[in-house]
FINU-284387 format. One record per residue (C-alpha): residue in one letter; x, y, z. Coordinates in steps of 0.25 Angstrom, whole numbers, padded with zeros to 4 digits, always signed. Example, Ala and Ser with C-alpha at 12.3 -4.5 7.8 and 13.67 -1.06 7.14 Angstrom:
2
A+0049-0018+0031S+0055-0004+0029
! end
This chain:
352
X+0075+0360-0145X+0088+0358-0136X+0096+0365-0147X+0088+0378-0145X+0091+0378-0130X+0101+0389-0126X+0108+0400-0133X+0119+0398-0143X+0133+0403-0138X+0139+0411-0149X+0153+0413-0144X+0158+0399-0141X+0173+0402-0140X+0174+0400-0125X+0167+0387-0127X+0175+0382-0139X+0188+0384-0130X+0182+0375-0120X+0182+0364-0131X+0196+0366-0137X+0204+0353-0139X+0213+0349-0128X+0228+0347-0129X+0230+0336-0140X+0236+0322-0137X+0237+0308-0144X+0229+0296-0139X+0228+0282-0144X+0216+0273-0143X+0220+0258-0145X+0212+0245-0144X+0210+0232-0152X+0199+0230-0162X+0186+0231-0156X+0190+0237-0143X+0184+0250-0144X+0194+0260-0150X+0184+0266-0160X+0174+0266-0149X+0183+0274-0139X+0188+0283-0150X+0173+0287-0154X+0169+0288-0139X+0181+0298-0138X+0177+0305-0151X+0163+0308-0146X+0168+0312-0132X+0177+0322-0139X+0166+0328-0148X+0157+0329-0136X+0168+0337-0129X+0169+0347-0140X+0182+0342-0148X+0184+0341-0163X+0186+0326-0166X+0192+0319-0178X+0190+0305-0180X+0194+0295-0191X+0181+0287-0190X+0167+0292-0192X+0158+0296-0180X+0143+0296-0180X+0140+0309-0173X+0128+0318-0171X+0129+0331-0177X+0131+0338-0163X+0131+0337-0148X+0123+0347-0141X+0125+0347-0125X+0111+0353-0124X+0105+0340-0129X+0112+0331-0119X+0109+0329-0104X+0123+0329-0098X+0128+0342-0104X+0115+0349-0099X+0116+0343-0085X+0131+0347-0085X+0128+0361-0089X+0117+0363-0079X+0126+0358-0067X+0139+0366-0072X+0131+0378-0075X+0136+0378-0090X+0128+0386-0100X+0135+0381-0113X+0130+0369-0120X+0139+0364-0132X+0134+0359-0145X+0145+0351-0153X+0144+0349-0168X+0150+0336-0170X+0150+0338-0185X+0160+0348-0184X+0168+0343-0172X+0170+0329-0177X+0179+0326-0190X+0180+0313-0197X+0194+0310-0203X+0194+0299-0214X+0207+0292-0214X+0204+0287-0228X+0207+0300-0233X+0222+0299-0228X+0224+0285-0235X+0234+0286-0246X+0227+0282-0259X+0239+0275-0265X+0244+0266-0253X+0231+0266-0246X+0239+0269-0233X+0235+0280-0223X+0243+0293-0225X+0247+0296-0211X+0254+0309-0215X+0241+0314-0222X+0233+0311-0210X+0243+0317-0201X+0243+0330-0208X+0228+0331-0207X+0229+0328-0192X+0240+0338-0190X+0231+0349-0194X+0221+0346-0184X+0220+0353-0170X+0211+0354-0158X+0204+0340-0161X+0203+0325-0158X+0208+0317-0169X+0205+0302-0168X+0212+0293-0177X+0207+0279-0178X+0216+0268-0184X+0227+0277-0180X+0238+0266-0184X+0234+0268-0198X+0239+0283-0197X+0250+0282-0187X+0255+0268-0191X+0266+0262-0182X+0272+0255-0194X+0274+0268-0201X+0282+0280-0197X+0273+0292-0196X+0277+0304-0203X+0281+0317-0197X+0267+0323-0198X+0260+0311-0192X+0270+0312-0180X+0268+0327-0178X+0253+0325-0179X+0254+0315-0167X+0264+0323-0159X+0257+0337-0161X+0243+0335-0155X+0245+0341-0142X+0246+0356-0145X+0236+0354-0157X+0225+0350-0147X+0223+0338-0155X+0221+0324-0149X+0225+0312-0158X+0218+0299-0154X+0224+0287-0162X+0216+0274-0162X+0222+0261-0165X+0222+0246-0161X+0236+0246-0156X+0245+0257-0151X+0257+0250-0158X+0250+0252-0171X+0252+0267-0170X+0264+0275-0174X+0274+0277-0162X+0274+0292-0163X+0259+0292-0161X+0260+0282-0149X+0271+0290-0143X+0262+0303-0142X+0250+0296-0137X+0245+0302-0124X+0235+0291-0120X+0233+0277-0126X+0219+0271-0125X+0216+0257-0126X+0201+0252-0129X+0196+0239-0124X+0182+0233-0125X+0175+0225-0114X+0163+0216-0116X+0154+0209-0107X+0142+0201-0110X+0129+0208-0109X+0136+0222-0107X+0140+0232-0117X+0154+0234-0122X+0163+0242-0113X+0176+0249-0118X+0188+0252-0110X+0199+0262-0113X+0212+0262-0106X+0221+0274-0107X+0236+0274-0105X+0248+0284-0107X+0258+0274-0103X+0267+0270-0115X+0279+0261-0117X+0290+0271-0120X+0297+0261-0130X+0286+0260-0140X+0275+0269-0135X+0265+0258-0133X+0254+0261-0122X+0255+0253-0109X+0242+0248-0103X+0247+0240-0092X+0260+0238-0084X+0265+0226-0076X+0276+0224-0066X+0287+0214-0067X+0278+0203-0061X+0267+0206-0072X+0258+0212-0063X+0249+0224-0068X+0253+0237-0062X+0247+0247-0071X+0236+0247-0081X+0230+0258-0090X+0217+0265-0085X+0204+0264-0091X+0201+0277-0097X+0187+0275-0102X+0177+0263-0100X+0163+0262-0104X+0152+0254-0111X+0151+0255-0126X+0141+0266-0130X+0132+0265-0143X+0133+0280-0146X+0148+0278-0147X+0147+0266-0156X+0137+0274-0165X+0147+0286-0165X+0157+0279-0174X+0154+0274-0188X+0158+0259-0188X+0154+0259-0203X+0166+0268-0205X+0175+0260-0197X+0172+0249-0207X+0177+0258-0218X+0163+0258-0224X+0165+0244-0229X+0153+0237-0235X+0148+0225-0227X+0154+0213-0233X+0146+0202-0227X+0130+0200-0227X+0124+0192-0215X+0114+0182-0218X+0103+0182-0208X+0088+0182-0205X+0080+0190-0195X+0068+0186-0187X+0058+0194-0179X+0053+0187-0167X+0041+0192-0158X+0042+0190-0143X+0035+0177-0143X+0044+0172-0154X+0056+0175-0146X+0050+0168-0134X+0048+0156-0143X+0062+0156-0148X+0067+0157-0134X+0059+0145-0129X+0063+0137-0141X+0078+0139-0136X+0075+0133-0123X+0078+0118-0121X+0064+0115-0116X+0057+0120-0128X+0067+0115-0139X+0060+0105-0148X+0065+0091-0145X+0073+0084-0156X+0067+0071-0162X+0075+0059-0157X+0075+0047-0166X+0076+0034-0159X+0083+0023-0167X+0079+0009-0162X+0089-0002-0160X+0078-0013-0161X+0083-0023-0171X+0068-0027-0173X+0066-0014-0181X+0078-0018-0190X+0074-0026-0202X+0079-0040-0203X+0084-0037-0217X+0093-0026-0212X+0099-0034-0201X+0102-0045-0211X+0108-0036-0220X+0117-0030-0209X+0122-0044-0205X+0125-0049-0219X+0130-0036-0226X+0144-0039-0230X+0152-0032-0240X+0157-0043-0249X+0171-0043-0256X+0171-0040-0271X+0172-0055-0277X+0176-0050-0290X+0188-0042-0284X+0192-0055-0276X+0192-0063-0289X+0201-0053-0296X+0211-0052-0285X+0212-0068-0285X+0218-0073-0272X+0221-0060-0266X+0215-0058-0252X+0202-0052-0253X+0198-0039-0246X+0191-0041-0233X+0176-0040-0233X+0170-0028-0227X+0159-0032-0218X+0149-0022-0212X+0150-0022-0197X+0140-0032-0191X+0142-0027-0176X+0130-0018-0176X+0121-0028-0182X+0126-0039-0173X+0123-0030-0161X+0109-0027-0166X+0106-0042-0168X+0111-0045-0154X+0103-0034-0147X+0091-0039-0155X+0093-0053-0150X+0095-0049-0135X+0082-0040-0136X+0074-0052-0142X+0079-0061-0130X+0075-0051-0120X+0061-0050-0126X+0060-0065-0126
! end
């Protein structure tokens, strides 16, 4: 129904000019494993797509077919108060492009062919190109070729923004680090009973000697005098988690472990019963077995055997060895038996 509201504008040249790509630059998103690099990159990819950019990503995104401003509350309110008549419909199937890095792996060596990817990247203009695992393409341990270096340095006038994503800035080639406009560092903050929160710091301060980003400065006494600003902060959102394909991030590997488990369906009454059984007052008492020390319950034969039980030496062995000194006999300890007899006698005297 909403798609039928309004009249379609045939000449959209003036509107398209408004959504032209801006002057290009190189950005670098870094962060340790699990700190939200892919989350931040996906959040930005969605933001670019909803703003009318053409976006290339090297990981799959789960996107709707389109985004129509007539179907969302905020664009309607915005256009009412700004007296804007045009509502835009972005076709995500055309504006988002997936680049499979496996297509650029050398079949013989199994190593990423950086030059082949750089040639592909060099031909692109007026877009956002987001390169995950950037250290595999622009490896700091390998000198980048001429085309790769030109791809990095010639982004500004091509209206092409290259966003490199890696765990460490040092893992990316020095040429790429030297042309980065801004570095972004991702951090995950977790509190009990609260959703996950992500913080993104931004800096353009670099160490000139090695082109490493600087996040904090100290004076001669070790006191902190400057720290990078928080560029973005927010709680994790399900729609962003759902937007990137975690199955692809596993390289579509088959599950190798099967979990052994059983499931039970408990009614409300049964859940209350389970709760009560966990409380100390309702726990079943353990059966305590009392062992009597009264010697009257011990048979006389058992006591007599305990007193006279002696491990006698082997007589045959003594005869064979002649006058040799016999091994000392091993007697079972009588201390316990003597104690029991003494206690029994004291008890009999007290009763008399």
